[in-house]
C-alpha positions in Angstrom: 7.8 4.7 19.4 6.9 8.3 18.4 8.7 7.8 15.1 6.7 4.7 14.3 3.4 6.4 15.1 4.3 9.4 12.8 5.2 7.0 10.0 1.9 5.2 10.3 0.0 8.5 10.3 2.0 9.7 7.3 1.3 6.4 5.5 -2.4 6.8 6.4 -2.3 10.3 4.8 -0.7 8.8 1.7 -3.4 6.1 1.6 -6.1 8.7 1.9 -4.6 10.8 -0.9 -4.3 7.6 -3.0 -8.0 6.8 -2.3 -9.0 10.3 -3.5 -6.9 10.0 -6.7 -7.6 6.5 -7.8 -11.2 5.8 -8.7 -11.2 2.1 -7.7 -10.0 2.7 -4.2 -12.5 3.8 -1.5 -12.0 4.7 2.1 -14.9 5.4 4.6 -12.9 7.7 6.8 -9.7 8.4 8.7 -10.1 5.5 11.1 -10.5 3.0 8.2 -7.5 4.5 6.5 -5.4 4.4 9.7 -6.3 0.8 10.2 -5.5 0.1 6.6 -2.1 1.7 6.9 -1.4 -0.3 10.0 -2.5 -3.6 8.3 -0.6 -2.7 5.1 2.5 -2.2 7.1 2.2 -5.6 8.8 1.4 -7.3 5.4 4.4 -5.6 3.8 6.6 -6.7 6.7 5.5 -10.4 6.8 3.9 -11.5 3.6 5.5 -9.4 0.9 9.1 -10.6 1.4 7.9 -14.2 1.1 6.0 -13.5 -2.1 9.0 -11.6 -3.6 11.3 -14.6 -2.8 8.8 -17.1 -4.3 8.4 -15.0 -7.5 12.0 -14.0 -7.9 12.7 -15.9 -11.2 9.5 -14.4 -12.8 10.3 -11.0 -11.3 13.8 -11.1 -12.9 12.3 -12.2 -16.2 9.9 -9.3 -16.2 12.8 -6.9 -15.2 11.1 -6.1 -11.9 7.7 -5.1 -13.3 6.1 -8.0 -11.4 6.9 -6.0 -8.2 4.1 -3.5 -9.1 1.6 -6.4 -9.4 2.8 -7.8 -6.0 2.4 -4.4 -4.4 -1.1 -4.2 -5.8 -1.8 -7.6 -4.4 -0.7 -6.5 -1.0 -3.0 -3.5 -1.2 -5.9 -5.8 -2.2 -5.1 -8.1 0.8 -5.4 -5.0 3.0 -8.8 -4.2 1.6 -9.9 -7.8 2.4 -8.7 -7.5 6.0 -10.0 -3.9 6.8 -13.7 -3.1 6.5 -14.3 0.4 5.3 -11.4 0.3 2.9 -12.0 -1.2 -0.5 -9.9 -1.8 -3.6 -11.9 -2.9 -6.6 -10.1 -4.6 -9.4 -6.6 -5.5 -10.5 -5.8 -2.2 -12.3 -7.0 -0.1 -9.4 -4.8 -2.1 -7.0 -1.7 -2.0 -9.2 -2.1 1.7 -10.1 -3.0 2.5 -6.5 0.1 0.7 -5.2 2.2 2.8 -7.6 0.6 6.1 -6.6 0.8 5.1 -2.9 4.5 4.4 -3.2 5.2 7.8 -4.8 3.0 9.8 -2.4 4.3 7.9 0.7 7.9 8.5 -0.4 7.4 12.2 -0.9 5.4 12.6 2.4 8.0 10.6 4.4 10.8 12.7 2.8 9.0 16.0 3.7 7.6 15.1 7.1 9.6 12.3 8.8 13.2 12.9 7.6 
C-alpha cells in the first residue's frame, strides 16, 4: 500500500512538472494534480488497454506513433474528469503525454526503485 501511495505522489510530481513545462497544460494546485494523477492511473489501467487493442492495426501501420496520440487522449480525458486540471488542445495533450512519460520514468527510477 505504501508503494502505491509513493508511486501516485511521484506521478503527481511528474504531472506538476509537466504542467509547468508545457504551455497548454494547467493545474490549480497540488490537490488537483494529485487527483489528476490518481484518475490518470485509473484511466491508464482500464481504458488505455482497450483503446490500444482497438487501434492495433493502425498503430502497427504508424510504427507505434499512434501510441503518443492515445497517451495524449488519456491525458485529455483526465482533464475532463478532474476540475482544476486542464489540457487545452491536441498538441498540448500529445506533447504533455510525451514529457509526462519521460519525467515520470526518471522520477520513478530515482525515487521508487
